C-alpha positions in Angstrom: 22.2 -34.0 29.2 25.4 -33.0 27.6 26.7 -34.6 24.2 29.5 -34.0 22.0 28.1 -32.7 18.5 29.0 -31.0 15.4 26.6 -29.2 13.0 28.1 -29.6 9.6 25.4 -27.7 7.5 22.1 -25.9 7.6 19.2 -25.4 5.1 15.7 -24.2 4.8 13.0 -23.9 2.1 9.8 -21.7 2.3 7.1 -21.8 -0.7 7.0 -18.7 -2.8 3.5 -17.7 -2.1 3.5 -15.1 0.2 0.2 -14.4 2.3 0.2 -10.8 3.8 -1.9 -9.5 6.4 -3.7 -7.6 3.7 -4.6 -10.8 2.0 -6.1 -12.0 5.1 -8.4 -9.0 5.8 -10.1 -10.1 2.7 -11.3 -13.5 4.1 -11.6 -12.9 7.7 -12.4 -10.0 10.3 -9.1 -8.9 10.9 -6.5 -6.0 9.8 -2.8 -5.3 9.3 -2.5 -3.2 12.3 -4.4 -5.6 14.6 -2.0 -8.8 13.5 1.2 -6.8 13.7 0.5 -5.1 17.1 -0.4 -8.5 18.6 1.8 -10.8 17.0 4.7 -9.1 15.0 3.5 -11.2 12.0 3.5 -9.3 8.6 3.3 -12.3 6.4 3.6 -16.0 5.8 4.3 -18.5 3.2 1.7 -20.9 2.0 2.4 -24.1 -0.3 1.2 -23.8 -3.9 1.8 -27.6 -4.8 4.3 -28.6 -2.3 4.1 -31.4 0.1 5.9 -31.7 3.8 8.2 -34.0 2.6 9.1 -32.1 -0.5 9.9 -29.1 1.5 11.7 -31.3 4.1 13.7 -32.6 1.1 14.6 -29.4 -0.5 15.8 -28.0 3.0 17.8 -31.0 3.4 19.4 -30.9 0.0 20.8 -27.4 1.0 21.9 -28.5 4.3 24.0 -31.5 2.8 25.2 -29.0 0.3 26.6 -26.5 2.9 27.9 -29.9 4.8 29.7 -30.7 1.8 28.8 -34.4 2.1 26.7 -36.7 0.0 23.3 -38.4 1.1 25.2 -41.5 1.1 26.9 -40.4 4.3 23.5 -40.2 6.3 22.7 -43.0 8.7 19.7 -41.3 10.6 17.1 -39.2 9.3 14.4 -37.5 11.9 11.7 -35.3 10.6 9.9 -33.2 13.3 6.4 -32.6 12.1 2.6 -32.5 13.1 1.5 -32.1 9.6 2.7 -35.4 7.6 0.5 -35.8 4.5 -0.5 -39.3 5.3 -0.1 -41.5 8.3 2.6 -43.6 6.8 5.2 -44.0 5.3 6.8 -41.2 7.6 7.9 -38.1 6.0 11.5 -39.1 7.1 10.9 -42.2 4.9 10.0 -40.0 1.6 12.8 -37.8 2.1 15.1 -40.8 2.0 13.8 -41.8 -1.0 13.8 -38.3 -2.7 17.6 -38.1 -1.6 18.3 -41.4 -3.6 19.3 -43.4 -0.3 19.8 -47.2 -0.9 21.9 -48.0 2.1 20.7 -48.6 5.5 19.2 -45.6 7.1 17.0 -45.1 10.2 14.2 -42.8 9.6 11.3 -41.7 11.4 9.1 -38.7 12.3 8.8 -37.3 15.7 5.8 -35.3 17.0 6.4 -32.9 19.7 4.5 -30.1 18.3 6.4 -26.8 18.1 9.2 -28.2 20.3 9.8 -30.7 17.9 13.0 -29.8 16.3 14.7 -29.4 19.8 13.3 -32.9 20.8 14.7 -34.2 17.6 18.1 -32.8 17.9 18.6 -34.3 21.2 17.5 -37.8 19.9 19.8 -37.5 17.1 22.7 -36.3 19.3 22.3 -39.4 21.5 22.0 -41.9 18.6 25.3 -40.7 16.9 27.4 -41.2 20.2 27.0 -44.9 18.9 29.6 -46.0 16.7 27.0 -47.6 14.4 25.8 -44.1 13.3 28.1 -41.4 11.8 25.9 -38.7 10.6 22.2 -37.6 11.1 19.8 -35.2 9.3 17.4 -33.6 11.5 14.4 -31.5 9.8 11.6 -29.6 11.1 8.9 -29.5 8.4 5.4 -28.3 8.4 2.4 -27.7 6.1 0.2 -25.7 8.5 -1.9 -24.3 5.9 -3.5 -27.7 5.7 -4.9 -27.6 9.0 -5.8 -24.0 9.3 -9.7 -23.0 9.6 -9.6 -19.5 7.5 -12.9 -18.6 9.2 -11.0 -18.5 12.7 -9.2 -15.0 13.1 -7.4 -16.3 16.2 -5.5 -19.2 14.4 -5.4 -18.3 10.5 -3.4 -15.3 11.1 -0.6 -17.1 13.0 0.7 -19.9 10.9 3.0 -20.6 7.8 4.4 -23.2 5.9 8.3 -24.1 5.5 11.2 -26.3 6.3 14.6 -26.2 8.1 17.3 -28.9 8.4 20.8 -29.4 10.0 23.4 -32.1 9.4 25.2 -33.2 12.5 27.9 -35.7 13.5 29.6 -36.8 16.7 31.8 -34.0 17.9 34.9 -33.9 19.9 34.7 -33.6 23.7 35.1 -29.9 23.6 32.1 -29.7 21.4 29.5 -30.5 23.6 25.7 -29.6 22.9 23.4 -29.4 26.1 20.0 -30.4 26.1 16.8 -29.9 28.4 13.4 -31.4 27.1 10.4 -32.2 29.0 6.5 -31.9 29.0 3.6 -30.9 30.9 0.6 -32.8 30.1 -2.3 -30.7 28.8 -5.7 -32.6 29.2 -7.8 -29.5 28.5 -7.0 -29.3 24.8 -5.6 -25.9 25.3 -3.7 -26.3 22.1 -4.5 -29.2 19.7 -4.9 -30.2 16.0 -7.6 -32.4 14.7 -9.0 -31.1 11.5 -8.0 -27.8 12.2 -5.7 -26.0 15.0 -7.5 -24.8 17.9 -6.1 -22.7 20.6 -6.7 -20.8 24.0 -4.3 -18.0 22.9 -4.3 -16.4 26.5 -3.5 -19.6 28.3 -0.7 -20.7 25.6 1.0 -17.0 26.1 1.2 -17.4 29.6 2.4 -21.0 29.4 5.1 -19.8 26.8 6.4 -17.0 28.7 6.9 -19.1 31.9 8.6 -22.1 30.2 10.8 -20.3 28.0 12.5 -18.4 31.0 12.5 -21.9 32.8 14.1 -23.8 29.8 16.7 -21.0 29.2 17.7 -21.0 33.1 17.7 -24.5 33.3 20.0 -25.4 30.2 22.4 -22.6 31.1 22.6 -24.1 34.7 23.3 -27.5 33.5 26.0 -26.1 31.0 27.4 -24.1 33.7 27.2 -21.1 31.5 25.6 -17.7 31.5 23.8 -15.6 29.1 27.2 -13.7 28.6 28.4 -16.8 27.0 25.7 -17.1 24.4 26.0 -15.2 21.4 22.2 -15.3 20.5 19.1 -17.1 21.4 17.0 -18.6 18.6 13.4 -19.2 20.1 10.4 -20.8 18.4 8.7 -18.0 16.4 5.3 -18.0 17.9 4.6 -14.5 18.6 6.8 -11.6 19.1 4.7 -10.4 22.2 6.0 -13.6 23.9 9.6 -12.9 23.5 9.2 -9.4 24.3 7.6 -10.7 27.7 10.5 -12.9 28.2 13.0 -10.3 27.5 11.4 -7.9 30.0 11.0 -10.6 32.7 14.7 -11.9 32.3 16.0 -8.4 31.6 17.7 -9.5 28.5 17.9 -7.2 25.3 15.9 -8.2 22.6 18.9 -7.8 20.6 19.9 -11.3 21.9 16.9 -12.8 20.3 17.0 -13.8 16.6 13.6 -13.2 14.9 12.1 -13.5 11.8 8.3 -14.1 12.5 7.5 -11.0 10.5 8.4 -12.8 7.4 7.2 -16.5 8.0 4.6 -16.5 11.0 4.6 -19.5 13.3 6.1 -22.6 11.4 5.9 -24.9 14.4 8.6 -27.7 14.5 10.4 -25.8 11.2 10.8 -22.3 13.0 14.1 -23.1 14.8 15.8 -24.9 12.1 14.6 -22.3 9.4 15.7 -19.3 11.7 19.0 -21.0 12.2 19.8 -21.6 8.3 19.0 -17.9 7.7 21.3 -17.0 10.8 24.3 -19.0 9.3 23.9 -17.2 6.2 24.7 -14.1 7.8 27.0 -15.5 10.3 29.9 -17.6 9.0 32.1 -17.6 12.1 31.3 -20.2 15.0 28.7 -18.9 17.4 27.3 -20.4 20.7 23.7 -20.4 20.2 20.7 -21.3 22.6 17.6 -23.0 21.0 14.3 -22.7 23.1 10.9 -24.2 22.1 7.3 -24.7 23.5 4.3 -26.3 21.9 1.2 -28.1 22.1 1.3 -31.2 24.5 2.5 -29.3 26.2 6.2 -29.6 25.1 9.1 -27.4 26.0 12.8 -27.5 26.2 15.9 -26.0 25.1 19.5 -26.7 23.7 22.8 -25.0 23.5 25.2 -25.9 20.5 28.2 -24.2 18.9 27.2 -23.6 15.2 
């Protein structure tokens, strides 16, 4: 699917509490060398007092500031998350309240696990093609520390907390965004979240390497573009070894991929917008970017946008 969209601003928020690999060595049977060599993660963030909706709000404020617009201009708020603090109201409703929005606004949460932001971006891009809607706020926010079992060394080392947000509006016809989102039902609980995150790491790894390459090639083909037309790829930050495997399989330099997993770990639906926000702080000029995500469900997908 291709839709004309324009991203006006980006923002992110991460808690100030840093959890290093050495911190985890004290509570679970692991080591810094083991974690770095197998995941690329050196540290991650953990909330002190922040809730998911507070982090989403703080990331949104920064995105609105960068876009130079007021919250009163927003018609849609979508929050991609699997870690809402309560079943209802939605995180998006709380964000609207914290932003002081009093006008009509469509607000809801979307659960597509770690692909959530890419899904939400396509949903928002579709809605703003209608004259009823002008601008959308799309947020990925996760408090994964709330669903971690700190006795399970296979999962507690991987995940962190944070949020990222973008503001978008309908673009001109030459400002096309391209989207490919799909799923493959996982009926065996390969990756699921009940009270805690549980995961068969080997199966997830093989799935991820397969569908990242598939999603990249599919969205490029749909857009009639090649990798040479893409400035950078921002993948979901799950495991550095997954991206290394994709890089080798596709014969694409790792320089093409934007990575910050060493600092934040896997922040699920927050990882792509968080990485994008940091990227934009370093690159003020317009870039053509490819986002690619994968996650529990299984969900996966990709998007090409100019930012």
